C-alpha positions as CSV (number, residue, x, y, z in Angstrom):
1,M,-105.3,66.5,-20.5
2,N,-104.2,64.1,-17.8
3,A,-106.8,62.7,-15.6
4,V,-106.0,62.6,-11.9
5,P,-107.0,59.2,-10.5
6,R,-109.5,59.5,-7.6
7,P,-109.4,57.2,-4.7
8,A,-111.9,54.4,-5.0
9,W,-113.5,55.2,-1.6
10,R,-117.1,54.4,-1.1
11,L,-119.3,55.5,1.9
12,A,-121.8,53.1,3.3
13,P,-123.8,52.8,6.6
14,M,-122.0,50.7,9.1
15,H,-123.3,47.1,9.5
16,E,-122.7,44.7,12.4
17,S,-121.0,42.3,9.9
18,Q,-118.2,44.9,9.6
19,L,-117.4,45.2,13.3
20,D,-114.4,42.9,13.1
21,Q,-112.8,45.2,10.6
22,V,-113.9,48.3,12.6
23,M,-112.4,46.8,15.7
24,D,-109.2,46.0,14.0
25,I,-108.8,49.7,13.0
26,E,-110.0,50.9,16.4
27,K,-107.3,48.9,18.1
28,R,-104.6,50.2,15.8
29,A,-105.8,53.8,15.8
30,Y,-106.2,54.3,19.5
31,E,-104.2,53.4,22.5
32,F,-107.5,53.1,24.5
33,P,-110.0,51.8,22.0
34,W,-113.7,51.5,22.3
35,S,-115.1,48.1,22.9
36,E,-117.1,46.1,20.4
37,G,-120.0,46.5,22.7
38,I,-119.9,50.2,22.4
39,F,-120.1,50.0,18.6
40,R,-122.9,47.4,18.9
41,D,-124.9,49.8,21.2
42,C,-124.4,52.7,18.8
43,L,-125.8,50.5,15.9
44,K,-128.7,49.4,18.0
45,S,-129.5,52.9,19.1
46,G,-129.7,54.1,15.6
47,Y,-126.8,56.5,15.7
48,S,-125.4,57.8,12.4
49,T,-122.7,55.2,11.8
50,W,-120.6,55.1,8.6
51,V,-117.8,53.3,7.0
52,V,-115.5,54.1,4.1
53,L,-114.8,51.1,2.0
54,D,-111.9,50.5,-0.4
55,R,-112.4,49.1,-3.9
56,D,-112.5,45.6,-2.5
57,G,-115.1,46.4,0.1
58,G,-112.8,46.5,3.1
59,V,-113.3,49.0,5.8
60,I,-110.6,51.7,5.9
61,A,-112.3,54.4,8.0
62,Y,-115.5,54.9,10.1
63,A,-117.4,57.4,12.0
64,V,-120.1,57.5,14.7
65,M,-122.3,60.6,15.2
66,T,-125.5,61.3,17.2
67,M,-128.1,63.9,16.3
68,A,-130.7,65.2,18.7
69,V,-132.4,68.4,19.7
70,G,-130.7,70.4,16.9
71,E,-127.2,69.1,17.7
72,A,-124.9,66.7,16.0
73,H,-122.1,65.2,18.1
74,I,-119.2,63.3,16.5
75,L,-118.4,60.5,18.9
76,N,-115.7,58.6,16.9
77,L,-114.0,59.2,13.6
78,A,-111.0,57.0,12.8
79,V,-108.9,56.2,9.7
80,D,-106.9,53.1,9.3
81,P,-103.4,54.2,10.2
82,Q,-102.0,52.9,6.9
83,F,-104.4,55.2,5.0
84,R,-103.8,58.4,6.9
85,R,-102.8,61.7,5.2
86,E,-104.7,60.8,2.1
87,G,-107.6,63.1,2.7
88,M,-109.9,60.4,4.1
89,G,-110.5,62.3,7.4
90,R,-111.6,65.3,5.4
91,F,-113.8,63.1,3.2
92,M,-115.5,61.5,6.2
93,L,-116.0,64.9,8.0
94,N,-117.5,66.4,4.9
95,H,-120.0,63.5,4.8
96,L,-120.9,63.9,8.5
97,L,-121.5,67.6,7.9
98,T,-123.7,66.9,5.0
99,I,-125.8,64.4,7.1
100,A,-126.0,66.8,10.0
101,R,-127.1,69.7,7.8
102,A,-129.7,67.5,6.0
103,A,-131.1,66.7,9.5
104,H,-131.4,70.4,10.2
105,T,-129.0,70.4,13.1
106,T,-127.6,73.8,14.0
107,V,-124.4,72.9,15.7
108,M,-121.8,70.1,15.5
109,L,-119.8,69.2,18.6
110,L,-116.9,66.9,19.3
111,E,-114.1,66.2,21.8
112,V,-110.6,65.7,20.7
113,R,-107.5,64.7,22.7
114,R,-105.3,67.7,23.5
115,S,-102.3,65.8,22.0
116,N,-104.1,64.9,18.7
117,K,-102.6,67.8,16.7
118,A,-103.5,66.3,13.3
119,A,-107.2,66.0,14.2
120,I,-107.2,69.5,15.7
121,R,-105.7,71.0,12.5
122,L,-108.4,69.2,10.4
123,Y,-111.2,70.4,12.6
124,H,-109.9,74.0,12.7
125,A,-109.6,73.9,8.8
126,F,-113.4,73.2,8.8
127,G,-114.0,76.1,11.1
128,F,-114.5,74.4,14.4
129,Q,-113.7,76.5,17.4
130,Q,-112.7,75.4,20.9
131,I,-115.5,76.2,23.4
132,G,-114.2,74.4,26.4
133,T,-111.9,71.8,27.9
134,R,-112.9,68.5,29.6
135,R,-110.3,67.9,32.2
136,G,-109.1,64.2,32.4
137,Y,-111.7,63.1,29.8
138,Y,-109.5,60.5,28.0
139,P,-107.7,57.6,29.6
140,G,-103.9,57.7,29.5
141,I,-101.0,55.5,30.5
142,D,-99.8,57.5,33.5
143,Q,-102.6,60.0,33.8
144,R,-105.8,61.0,32.1
145,E,-105.7,63.5,29.2
146,D,-107.8,66.6,28.7
147,A,-110.1,66.9,25.7
148,F,-110.8,70.1,23.8
149,V,-114.5,70.6,23.2
150,L,-114.9,71.9,19.6
151,S,-118.0,73.4,18.1
152,L,-119.1,74.4,14.5
153,D,-122.1,76.5,13.8
154,L,-124.1,74.9,11.0
155,M,-126.5,77.8,10.4
């Protein structure tokens, strides 16, 4: 029997010491990245912040989620562009769902750019449904872009 090698990915809570690596990915993953201050505020506020580390301890993905009043809200989920299409987004989303369910949240929400077809496919594969549109939610080069609001019932 041939053993299929598994990626050497490891999940860990995000630490301030990793923000340089997180910011490097953020700037390469998004045309309009979050600022380092936003990440620092998320850490200080006690949001559920996670990183995926490679075998050498380097950050290759991260996520930020809030949980309150029975709702989980994914604020940011990014994979280093050179590691995309390897299942890491699915890996991270599974982790966030596990955390949200353990916290007894009943619904998970997120916004996604209308143009982000890969992310939309991933979320739909997990059962997320569009429940609305936020007009002009995301910055754009010539004009702002709409966000789809997606929801997943966790009950």
